[in-house]
GULO-193990 format. One line per 10 residues: number of its first residue (from 1); their letters; for each residue x, y, z of N, C-alpha, C. Coordinates in nm, 2 decimals. Layout:
BEGIN
NUM> a> X Y Z X Y Z X Y Z; ...
//
This chain:
BEGIN
1> mrrhasrwpt> 4.39 3.67 1.32 4.26 3.66 1.27 4.23 3.52 1.22; 4.32 3.45 1.15 4.30 3.32 1.11 4.28 3.22 1.22; 4.37 3.24 1.33 4.36 3.15 1.44 4.23 3.16 1.51; 4.18 3.29 1.52 4.06 3.31 1.59 3.94 3.25 1.52; 3.94 3.26 1.38 3.83 3.21 1.30 3.83 3.06 1.31; 3.95 2.99 1.32 3.95 2.85 1.32 3.90 2.80 1.46; 3.92 2.88 1.57 3.87 2.83 1.70 3.72 2.84 1.71; 3.65 2.94 1.64 3.51 2.97 1.65 3.43 2.85 1.61; 3.45 2.80 1.48 3.37 2.68 1.44 3.40 2.56 1.53; 3.52 2.55 1.58 3.55 2.43 1.67 3.46 2.44 1.79
11> gigafvlgla> 3.45 2.55 1.84 3.36 2.57 1.96 3.22 2.53 1.93; 3.17 2.57 1.82 3.03 2.54 1.78 3.02 2.39 1.76; 3.12 2.33 1.69 3.12 2.19 1.67 3.11 2.11 1.80; 3.19 2.16 1.90 3.19 2.09 2.03 3.06 2.10 2.10; 2.99 2.22 2.08 2.86 2.24 2.14 2.76 2.14 2.08; 2.76 2.14 1.94 2.67 2.05 1.87 2.69 1.90 1.91; 2.82 1.86 1.91 2.85 1.72 1.95 2.80 1.70 2.09; 2.82 1.79 2.18 2.78 1.78 2.32 2.63 1.77 2.33; 2.56 1.85 2.25 2.41 1.84 2.25 2.36 1.71 2.20; 2.43 1.66 2.10 2.39 1.52 2.05 2.41 1.42 2.15
21> sltgcaidkg> 2.52 1.43 2.23 2.55 1.33 2.33 2.45 1.34 2.44; 2.41 1.46 2.48 2.31 1.48 2.59 2.18 1.42 2.55; 2.13 1.45 2.42 2.00 1.40 2.38 2.00 1.26 2.34; 2.12 1.20 2.32 2.12 1.06 2.27 2.07 1.05 2.13; 2.08 1.16 2.05 2.02 1.16 1.91 2.13 1.20 1.81; 2.13 1.14 1.69 2.22 1.18 1.59 2.16 1.30 1.52; 2.26 1.38 1.46 2.21 1.50 1.39 2.12 1.47 1.28; 2.16 1.37 1.20 2.07 1.32 1.09 2.00 1.19 1.14; 1.90 1.21 1.22 1.84 1.09 1.29 1.79 0.99 1.19; 1.72 1.03 1.08 1.67 0.93 0.99 1.78 0.84 0.93
31> salaedfees> 1.90 0.90 0.90 2.01 0.83 0.85 2.06 0.73 0.95; 2.07 0.78 1.07 2.12 0.69 1.18 2.02 0.57 1.21; 1.89 0.60 1.20 1.80 0.49 1.22 1.81 0.39 1.11; 1.83 0.44 0.99 1.84 0.34 0.87 1.97 0.26 0.89; 2.08 0.32 0.94 2.20 0.25 0.96 2.18 0.14 1.07; 2.11 0.18 1.18 2.09 0.09 1.29 2.01 -0.03 1.24; 1.91 0.00 1.15 1.82 -0.11 1.10 1.91 -0.21 1.02; 1.99 -0.16 0.93 2.07 -0.24 0.85 2.17 -0.33 0.93; 2.23 -0.26 1.03 2.32 -0.34 1.12 2.25 -0.44 1.20; 2.13 -0.41 1.25 2.06 -0.50 1.34 2.02 -0.63 1.26
41> wagtpdvadi> 1.98 -0.61 1.13 1.93 -0.73 1.06 2.03 -0.79 0.96; 2.15 -0.74 0.95 2.25 -0.80 0.86 2.28 -0.94 0.90; 2.28 -1.03 0.80 2.31 -1.17 0.83 2.20 -1.26 0.88; 2.07 -1.20 0.88 1.96 -1.27 0.93 1.93 -1.38 0.83; 1.92 -1.51 0.87 1.88 -1.62 0.78 1.75 -1.59 0.71; 1.74 -1.62 0.58 1.63 -1.61 0.49 1.60 -1.47 0.45; 1.69 -1.37 0.49 1.67 -1.23 0.44 1.77 -1.21 0.33; 1.72 -1.19 0.21 1.81 -1.18 0.08 1.86 -1.03 0.07; 1.78 -0.94 0.12 1.82 -0.80 0.10 1.75 -0.71 0.21; 1.82 -0.60 0.24 1.77 -0.51 0.34 1.76 -0.37 0.27
51> rttknntlpf> 1.64 -0.31 0.27 1.63 -0.18 0.21 1.58 -0.08 0.31; 1.63 0.04 0.30 1.59 0.14 0.40 1.56 0.28 0.33; 1.48 0.35 0.40 1.46 0.49 0.36 1.50 0.58 0.48; 1.54 0.70 0.45 1.58 0.79 0.56 1.52 0.93 0.54; 1.46 0.98 0.64 1.39 1.11 0.64 1.45 1.20 0.75; 1.54 1.28 0.72 1.60 1.37 0.81 1.52 1.50 0.81; 1.42 1.51 0.90 1.34 1.63 0.90 1.40 1.76 0.96; 1.45 1.75 1.08 1.52 1.86 1.15 1.64 1.80 1.22; 1.73 1.89 1.26 1.84 1.84 1.34 1.79 1.76 1.46; 1.85 1.64 1.47 1.82 1.55 1.58 1.67 1.49 1.57
61> sgtstgtlvl> 1.61 1.50 1.45 1.48 1.45 1.43 1.47 1.39 1.30; 1.39 1.27 1.29 1.38 1.21 1.16 1.32 1.07 1.18; 1.29 1.00 1.07 1.23 0.87 1.07 1.30 0.79 0.96; 1.27 0.66 0.97 1.32 0.56 0.87 1.23 0.45 0.85; 1.23 0.39 0.73 1.15 0.27 0.70 1.25 0.16 0.66; 1.24 0.04 0.73 1.33 -0.07 0.69 1.25 -0.18 0.63; 1.29 -0.24 0.52 1.22 -0.35 0.46 1.31 -0.47 0.45; 1.26 -0.58 0.50 1.33 -0.71 0.48 1.28 -0.78 0.36; 1.37 -0.80 0.26 1.33 -0.88 0.14 1.37 -1.02 0.16; 1.27 -1.11 0.17 1.30 -1.25 0.20 1.34 -1.33 0.08
71> edgtpadrvr> 1.41 -1.44 0.10 1.45 -1.53 0.00 1.32 -1.59 -0.07; 1.33 -1.62 -0.20 1.22 -1.69 -0.26 1.19 -1.82 -0.19; 1.07 -1.85 -0.17 1.03 -1.98 -0.11 1.04 -1.99 0.04; 1.06 -1.87 0.10 1.07 -1.88 0.25 0.94 -1.93 0.30; 0.94 -2.03 0.39 0.81 -2.09 0.44 0.73 -1.99 0.52; 0.60 -2.01 0.52 0.51 -1.92 0.58 0.53 -1.90 0.73; 0.57 -2.02 0.80 0.60 -2.01 0.94 0.72 -1.92 0.97; 0.82 -1.93 0.88 0.94 -1.84 0.89 0.90 -1.70 0.87; 0.81 -1.67 0.78 0.77 -1.53 0.75 0.70 -1.48 0.88; 0.62 -1.56 0.94 0.55 -1.51 1.06 0.65 -1.49 1.17
81> eladelgeyv> 0.75 -1.58 1.18 0.85 -1.56 1.29 0.93 -1.43 1.27; 0.97 -1.40 1.15 1.04 -1.28 1.12 0.95 -1.16 1.14; 0.82 -1.17 1.11 0.73 -1.06 1.13 0.72 -1.03 1.28; 0.71 -1.14 1.37 0.70 -1.12 1.51 0.83 -1.04 1.56; 0.95 -1.09 1.51 1.07 -1.03 1.56 1.08 -0.88 1.51; 1.03 -0.85 1.38 1.03 -0.72 1.33 0.93 -0.63 1.41; 0.82 -0.69 1.45 0.73 -0.61 1.53 0.78 -0.57 1.66; 0.87 -0.66 1.72 0.93 -0.62 1.85 1.03 -0.51 1.83; 1.10 -0.52 1.72 1.20 -0.42 1.68 1.13 -0.28 1.67; 1.02 -0.28 1.59 0.94 -0.15 1.57 0.89 -0.10 1.71
91> arndatsgri> 0.85 -0.19 1.79 0.80 -0.14 1.93 0.91 -0.07 2.01; 1.03 -0.12 1.99 1.15 -0.06 2.06 1.20 0.06 1.99; 1.17 0.08 1.87 1.22 0.19 1.79 1.10 0.26 1.72; 1.03 0.34 1.79 0.91 0.40 1.74 0.92 0.50 1.62; 1.04 0.54 1.59 1.06 0.62 1.48 1.10 0.54 1.35; 1.10 0.41 1.37 1.13 0.32 1.25 1.01 0.24 1.22; 0.97 0.24 1.09 0.86 0.16 1.04 0.92 0.03 0.98; 0.86 -0.08 0.99 0.91 -0.21 0.94 0.82 -0.27 0.84; 0.88 -0.33 0.73 0.81 -0.39 0.63 0.88 -0.52 0.59; 0.80 -0.61 0.52 0.86 -0.74 0.48 0.80 -0.76 0.33
101> taggitfsvv> 0.90 -0.80 0.25 0.86 -0.85 0.11 0.88 -0.99 0.10; 0.77 -1.07 0.07 0.78 -1.21 0.06 0.68 -1.26 -0.05; 0.73 -1.33 -0.15 0.65 -1.39 -0.25 0.59 -1.28 -0.34; 0.66 -1.17 -0.36 0.61 -1.06 -0.44 0.51 -0.97 -0.38; 0.49 -0.99 -0.24 0.39 -0.91 -0.17 0.47 -0.84 -0.06; 0.45 -0.70 -0.05 0.52 -0.63 0.06 0.41 -0.58 0.16; 0.43 -0.60 0.29 0.34 -0.56 0.39 0.40 -0.50 0.51; 0.33 -0.41 0.57 0.38 -0.34 0.69 0.37 -0.43 0.82; 0.46 -0.42 0.90 0.47 -0.49 1.03 0.46 -0.38 1.14; 0.36 -0.39 1.23 0.34 -0.29 1.33 0.37 -0.35 1.47
111> adrtrtrevl> 0.37 -0.26 1.57 0.40 -0.31 1.70 0.29 -0.39 1.76; 0.17 -0.37 1.72 0.05 -0.44 1.76 0.05 -0.58 1.70; 0.08 -0.68 1.77 0.09 -0.82 1.71 -0.04 -0.87 1.65; -0.15 -0.83 1.71 -0.28 -0.87 1.66 -0.30 -0.82 1.52; -0.27 -0.69 1.50 -0.29 -0.63 1.37 -0.19 -0.69 1.27; -0.07 -0.72 1.31 0.03 -0.78 1.22 -0.02 -0.92 1.18; -0.08 -1.00 1.27 -0.12 -1.13 1.24 -0.24 -1.12 1.14; -0.32 -1.02 1.15 -0.43 -1.00 1.05 -0.37 -0.97 0.91; -0.27 -0.89 0.91 -0.20 -0.86 0.78 -0.14 -0.99 0.72; -0.07 -1.06 0.81 -0.01 -1.19 0.77 -0.11 -1.29 0.71
121> alwrsldadg> -0.23 -1.29 0.76 -0.34 -1.37 0.71 -0.38 -1.33 0.57; -0.38 -1.20 0.54 -0.42 -1.15 0.41 -0.30 -1.17 0.32; -0.18 -1.16 0.36 -0.06 -1.19 0.28 -0.06 -1.33 0.24; -0.09 -1.42 0.33 -0.09 -1.56 0.30 -0.20 -1.60 0.19; -0.32 -1.54 0.21 -0.42 -1.58 0.11 -0.40 -1.52 -0.02; -0.34 -1.39 -0.03 -0.31 -1.33 -0.15 -0.19 -1.41 -0.22; -0.10 -1.46 -0.14 0.02 -1.53 -0.20 -0.03 -1.66 -0.26; -0.14 -1.71 -0.22 -0.19 -1.84 -0.27 -0.29 -1.82 -0.38; -0.32 -1.70 -0.41 -0.43 -1.67 -0.51 -0.36 -1.64 -0.64; -0.39 -1.72 -0.74 -0.32 -1.71 -0.87 -0.37 -1.58 -0.95
131> raegadieda> -0.48 -1.52 -0.90 -0.52 -1.39 -0.97 -0.44 -1.27 -0.93; -0.36 -1.29 -0.82 -0.28 -1.17 -0.77 -0.14 -1.19 -0.81; -0.08 -1.10 -0.88 0.06 -1.11 -0.92 0.15 -1.04 -0.83; 0.10 -0.95 -0.74 0.18 -0.88 -0.65 0.09 -0.79 -0.57; 0.14 -0.74 -0.45 0.05 -0.65 -0.37 0.14 -0.58 -0.27; 0.08 -0.47 -0.22 0.14 -0.39 -0.12 0.04 -0.35 -0.01; 0.06 -0.39 0.11 -0.03 -0.37 0.22 0.04 -0.28 0.32; 0.00 -0.16 0.32 0.07 -0.05 0.40 -0.01 0.00 0.51; 0.05 0.01 0.63 -0.01 0.09 0.74 0.00 0.23 0.71; -0.12 0.30 0.69 -0.12 0.44 0.64 -0.22 0.52 0.72
141> pwkgeadrwq> -0.19 0.56 0.85 -0.27 0.65 0.93 -0.29 0.78 0.86; -0.41 0.84 0.87 -0.43 0.96 0.80 -0.55 1.04 0.87; -0.52 1.17 0.89 -0.62 1.26 0.95 -0.69 1.20 1.08; -0.60 1.15 1.17 -0.66 1.10 1.29 -0.71 0.96 1.28; -0.71 0.90 1.17 -0.75 0.76 1.15 -0.63 0.67 1.17; -0.61 0.62 1.29 -0.49 0.54 1.32 -0.49 0.40 1.26; -0.61 0.34 1.26 -0.62 0.20 1.22 -0.67 0.21 1.07; -0.58 0.23 0.98 -0.61 0.25 0.84 -0.50 0.18 0.75; -0.55 0.10 0.66 -0.46 0.03 0.57 -0.48 0.07 0.42; -0.37 0.09 0.35 -0.38 0.12 0.21 -0.33 -0.01 0.14
151> ievdaagmkg> -0.41 -0.06 0.05 -0.38 -0.19 -0.01 -0.38 -0.17 -0.16; -0.28 -0.21 -0.23 -0.27 -0.21 -0.38 -0.24 -0.35 -0.43; -0.31 -0.39 -0.52 -0.30 -0.53 -0.58 -0.28 -0.52 -0.73; -0.18 -0.60 -0.78 -0.16 -0.61 -0.92 -0.23 -0.75 -0.96; -0.33 -0.74 -1.05 -0.41 -0.85 -1.09 -0.36 -0.91 -1.22; -0.38 -1.03 -1.25 -0.33 -1.10 -1.37 -0.43 -1.07 -1.49; -0.55 -1.04 -1.46 -0.65 -1.01 -1.56 -0.77 -0.92 -1.51; -0.85 -0.87 -1.60 -0.95 -0.78 -1.57 -1.06 -0.85 -1.48; -1.11 -0.97 -1.53 -1.22 -1.03 -1.45 -1.17 -1.08 -1.32; -1.05 -1.13 -1.32 -0.99 -1.18 -1.19 -0.96 -1.06 -1.10
161> gmalfkdisa> -0.92 -0.95 -1.16 -0.90 -0.83 -1.07 -1.03 -0.78 -1.01; -1.14 -0.77 -1.09 -1.26 -0.73 -1.03 -1.31 -0.83 -0.92; -1.29 -0.96 -0.94 -1.33 -1.05 -0.84 -1.24 -1.04 -0.71; -1.11 -1.01 -0.73 -1.03 -0.98 -0.62 -1.07 -0.86 -0.54; -1.10 -0.75 -0.61 -1.15 -0.63 -0.54 -1.27 -0.66 -0.45; -1.37 -0.73 -0.51 -1.49 -0.77 -0.43 -1.45 -0.86 -0.31; -1.37 -0.95 -0.34 -1.33 -1.05 -0.24 -1.26 -0.99 -0.12; -1.17 -0.90 -0.15 -1.09 -0.84 -0.04 -1.18 -0.74 0.04; -1.28 -0.69 -0.02 -1.37 -0.59 0.04 -1.48 -0.65 0.12; -1.52 -0.78 0.09 -1.64 -0.83 0.15 -1.61 -0.94 0.25
171> eggshrplpg> -1.70 -0.96 0.34 -1.68 -1.07 0.44 -1.72 -1.20 0.37; -1.66 -1.30 0.42 -1.70 -1.44 0.38 -1.62 -1.49 0.25; -1.53 -1.41 0.20 -1.46 -1.45 0.08 -1.33 -1.52 0.12; -1.25 -1.55 0.02 -1.12 -1.62 0.05 -1.02 -1.53 0.11; -1.04 -1.40 0.10 -0.95 -1.30 0.16 -1.03 -1.22 0.27; -0.98 -1.23 0.39 -1.05 -1.17 0.51 -1.01 -1.02 0.51; -1.12 -0.93 0.50 -1.09 -0.79 0.51 -1.02 -0.75 0.64; -0.93 -0.65 0.63 -0.86 -0.61 0.75 -0.96 -0.52 0.83; -0.95 -0.53 0.97 -1.03 -0.44 1.05 -0.99 -0.30 1.03; -1.08 -0.20 1.06 -1.04 -0.06 1.04 -1.08 -0.02 0.90
181> vmvlkvtgpg> -1.02 0.09 0.86 -1.04 0.15 0.73 -0.95 0.09 0.63; -1.00 0.05 0.51 -0.92 0.00 0.40 -0.94 0.08 0.28; -0.83 0.13 0.23 -0.82 0.20 0.10 -0.77 0.10 0.00; -0.85 0.05 -0.09 -0.82 -0.06 -0.18 -0.81 -0.01 -0.32; -0.70 -0.06 -0.39 -0.68 -0.03 -0.53 -0.63 -0.15 -0.60; -0.70 -0.19 -0.71 -0.66 -0.31 -0.78 -0.64 -0.27 -0.93; -0.53 -0.30 -0.98 -0.50 -0.27 -1.12 -0.46 -0.40 -1.19; -0.48 -0.40 -1.33 -0.45 -0.51 -1.41 -0.46 -0.47 -1.55; -0.44 -0.56 -1.65 -0.45 -0.52 -1.79 -0.58 -0.46 -1.82; -0.58 -0.33 -1.85 -0.70 -0.26 -1.88 -0.79 -0.23 -1.77
191> llvesafgdr> -0.75 -0.25 -1.64 -0.83 -0.23 -1.53 -0.77 -0.14 -1.42; -0.85 -0.05 -1.37 -0.82 0.02 -1.25 -0.95 0.04 -1.17; -0.95 -0.02 -1.05 -1.07 0.00 -0.96 -1.02 0.03 -0.82; -1.08 0.13 -0.76 -1.04 0.17 -0.62 -1.15 0.22 -0.54; -1.13 0.23 -0.41 -1.23 0.27 -0.32 -1.29 0.40 -0.36; -1.42 0.42 -0.32 -1.49 0.55 -0.35 -1.45 0.65 -0.24; -1.51 0.77 -0.25 -1.48 0.87 -0.15 -1.51 0.82 -0.01; -1.43 0.86 0.08 -1.44 0.82 0.22 -1.40 0.67 0.24; -1.33 0.62 0.14 -1.28 0.48 0.15 -1.39 0.38 0.16; -1.50 0.41 0.09 -1.61 0.32 0.09 -1.61 0.23 -0.04
201> fpteavaayd> -1.67 0.12 -0.03 -1.69 0.03 -0.15 -1.77 0.10 -0.26; -1.72 0.12 -0.38 -1.79 0.19 -0.48 -1.90 0.11 -0.54; -2.01 0.09 -0.47 -2.11 0.00 -0.51 -2.17 0.02 -0.64; -2.21 0.15 -0.67 -2.27 0.18 -0.80 -2.17 0.17 -0.92; -2.05 0.21 -0.89 -1.95 0.20 -1.00 -1.93 0.05 -1.04; -1.92 -0.03 -0.94 -1.90 -0.18 -0.97 -2.03 -0.23 -1.03; -2.15 -0.19 -0.99 -2.27 -0.23 -1.05 -2.28 -0.20 -1.20; -2.23 -0.08 -1.23 -2.23 -0.04 -1.37 -2.14 -0.13 -1.46; -2.02 -0.16 -1.40 -1.93 -0.26 -1.47 -2.00 -0.39 -1.49; -2.06 -0.44 -1.38 -2.12 -0.57 -1.38 -2.23 -0.58 -1.49
211> avsaqypvaa> -2.31 -0.48 -1.49 -2.43 -0.47 -1.58 -2.38 -0.48 -1.73; -2.28 -0.40 -1.76 -2.23 -0.40 -1.90 -2.15 -0.53 -1.93; -2.07 -0.57 -1.85 -1.98 -0.69 -1.88 -2.07 -0.82 -1.89; -2.19 -0.82 -1.83 -2.27 -0.93 -1.84 -2.33 -0.95 -1.98; -2.33 -0.83 -2.06 -2.39 -0.83 -2.19 -2.29 -0.82 -2.30; -2.18 -0.74 -2.27 -2.08 -0.71 -2.38 -1.94 -0.73 -2.33; -1.85 -0.77 -2.42 -1.70 -0.77 -2.38 -1.65 -0.63 -2.34; -1.59 -0.62 -2.23 -1.53 -0.49 -2.18 -1.38 -0.50 -2.20; -1.33 -0.41 -2.28 -1.19 -0.41 -2.31 -1.11 -0.34 -2.20; -1.17 -0.24 -2.14 -1.10 -0.16 -2.03 -1.20 -0.10 -1.94
221> atlrrdavsg> -1.16 -0.09 -1.81 -1.25 -0.04 -1.71 -1.18 0.05 -1.61; -1.22 0.17 -1.59 -1.17 0.25 -1.49 -1.28 0.29 -1.39; -1.27 0.25 -1.27 -1.36 0.28 -1.16 -1.29 0.34 -1.05; -1.29 0.48 -1.04 -1.20 0.54 -0.95 -1.27 0.66 -0.89; -1.21 0.71 -0.78 -1.25 0.83 -0.71 -1.17 0.95 -0.78; -1.24 1.05 -0.81 -1.18 1.17 -0.88 -1.26 1.29 -0.85; -1.22 1.36 -0.74 -1.29 1.48 -0.70 -1.28 1.60 -0.80; -1.18 1.60 -0.88 -1.16 1.71 -0.97 -1.25 1.69 -1.10; -1.24 1.58 -1.16 -1.31 1.56 -1.29 -1.45 1.50 -1.27; -1.47 1.44 -1.15 -1.60 1.37 -1.12 -1.62 1.24 -1.20
231> savrlvvaqs> -1.51 1.20 -1.27 -1.52 1.08 -1.35 -1.51 0.96 -1.25; -1.62 0.89 -1.24 -1.62 0.77 -1.15 -1.61 0.64 -1.23; -1.67 0.63 -1.35 -1.67 0.51 -1.43 -1.64 0.54 -1.57; -1.55 0.47 -1.63 -1.52 0.48 -1.77 -1.50 0.33 -1.82; -1.59 0.29 -1.91 -1.59 0.16 -1.97 -1.57 0.16 -2.11; -1.47 0.08 -2.16 -1.45 0.07 -2.30 -1.50 -0.07 -2.35; -1.60 -0.07 -2.44 -1.66 -0.19 -2.48 -1.61 -0.22 -2.62; -1.62 -0.35 -2.66 -1.58 -0.39 -2.79 -1.66 -0.32 -2.90; -1.60 -0.31 -3.02 -1.67 -0.24 -3.13 -1.80 -0.30 -3.17; -1.81 -0.43 -3.15 -1.93 -0.51 -3.18 -2.04 -0.48 -3.09
241> adleqagela> -2.02 -0.41 -2.98 -2.13 -0.39 -2.88 -2.22 -0.28 -2.93; -2.34 -0.28 -2.88 -2.44 -0.18 -2.90 -2.41 -0.07 -2.80; -2.34 0.04 -2.85 -2.29 0.14 -2.75 -2.40 0.21 -2.68; -2.51 0.24 -2.74 -2.62 0.31 -2.68 -2.68 0.22 -2.57; -2.70 0.09 -2.60 -2.76 0.01 -2.50 -2.66 -0.02 -2.38; -2.53 -0.03 -2.41 -2.43 -0.04 -2.31 -2.43 0.07 -2.21; -2.44 0.20 -2.27 -2.45 0.31 -2.19 -2.57 0.31 -2.10; -2.69 0.27 -2.15 -2.81 0.27 -2.08 -2.80 0.17 -1.96; -2.74 0.05 -1.99 -2.72 -0.05 -1.88 -2.63 0.01 -1.77; -2.52 0.08 -1.81 -2.43 0.13 -1.71 -2.50 0.24 -1.62
251> rgaapnlgda> -2.57 0.33 -1.69 -2.64 0.44 -1.61 -2.75 0.39 -1.53; -2.82 0.29 -1.58 -2.93 0.23 -1.51 -2.89 0.16 -1.38; -2.77 0.10 -1.38 -2.71 0.03 -1.26 -2.65 0.13 -1.17; -2.62 0.25 -1.21 -2.56 0.36 -1.13 -2.63 0.49 -1.14; -2.76 0.49 -1.10 -2.84 0.61 -1.12 -2.79 0.73 -1.05; -2.72 0.72 -0.94 -2.68 0.84 -0.87 -2.55 0.90 -0.92; -2.48 0.83 -1.01 -2.36 0.88 -1.06 -2.37 0.98 -1.18; -2.48 0.97 -1.25 -2.51 1.06 -1.36 -2.41 1.07 -1.46; -2.36 1.20 -1.49 -2.26 1.22 -1.59 -2.12 1.16 -1.56; -2.11 1.11 -1.44 -1.98 1.05 -1.40 -1.96 0.91 -1.46
261> vevvgegq> -2.07 0.86 -1.53 -2.06 0.73 -1.60 -2.04 0.75 -1.75; -1.93 0.69 -1.80 -1.89 0.71 -1.94 -1.87 0.57 -2.00; -1.94 0.55 -2.12 -1.92 0.42 -2.19 -1.88 0.46 -2.33; -1.77 0.41 -2.38 -1.72 0.44 -2.52 -1.68 0.30 -2.58; -1.66 0.31 -2.72 -1.62 0.20 -2.79 -1.47 0.20 -2.80; -1.41 0.08 -2.84 -1.27 0.07 -2.86 -1.23 0.17 -2.97; -1.11 0.23 -2.95 -1.06 0.33 -3.04 -1.11 0.47 -3.02; -1.20 0.49 -2.93 -1.25 0.62 -2.90 -1.17 0.69 -2.78
//
């Protein structure tokens, strides 16, 4: 009985190993992809660290994301060179996503070199902008929208953060908007502002902030999409402000938001 039992798993193991050999896939494919990425990029000049994720969905199926963390001060030309090489790697390994971290900014590298060059241009302009302390530019397809970017920026201050949000969203600024759909979120001390429903620029929410901040000091601002609570704008003004007038200014600038506009004083 014991000898028979020991032979049965051996046969199953041989079958599984044989199947893996025939399909050319590892059982934990995500782990194998991560290992391949680390081995492929180990020892690359100007790469300080290699980080990977592994997603083993089903036997012989999975994905991985590999991130190259570059040395501080890596020249822009070298960043572009590595991005081109990583794009070629991603093109050859379609179950692996590629990312680069340089100067406190992390961005996706895709097989399409034109799209990657557009992301590089945004990386370079953000890296040179003192209002941005860090950022993440991620290729994030969603519900059939293949050309979609999700961008998160950490700003050094509230006013600078609001200016960054507008600058990244609008044509003609120091930051060129990425083609396709952009989901943009900027955070900073007391600030959270993000794209409206449908990834649109939150025109009225920003107008409410602008109207109030032009008259009174704003201590905190939250301009966000929230389908559950309906809260689109929450502004906290200084105690010295005329709260009633500040509320009128905000609601007058955002007439279509109605009760979704909230203006309170500090400490409330």
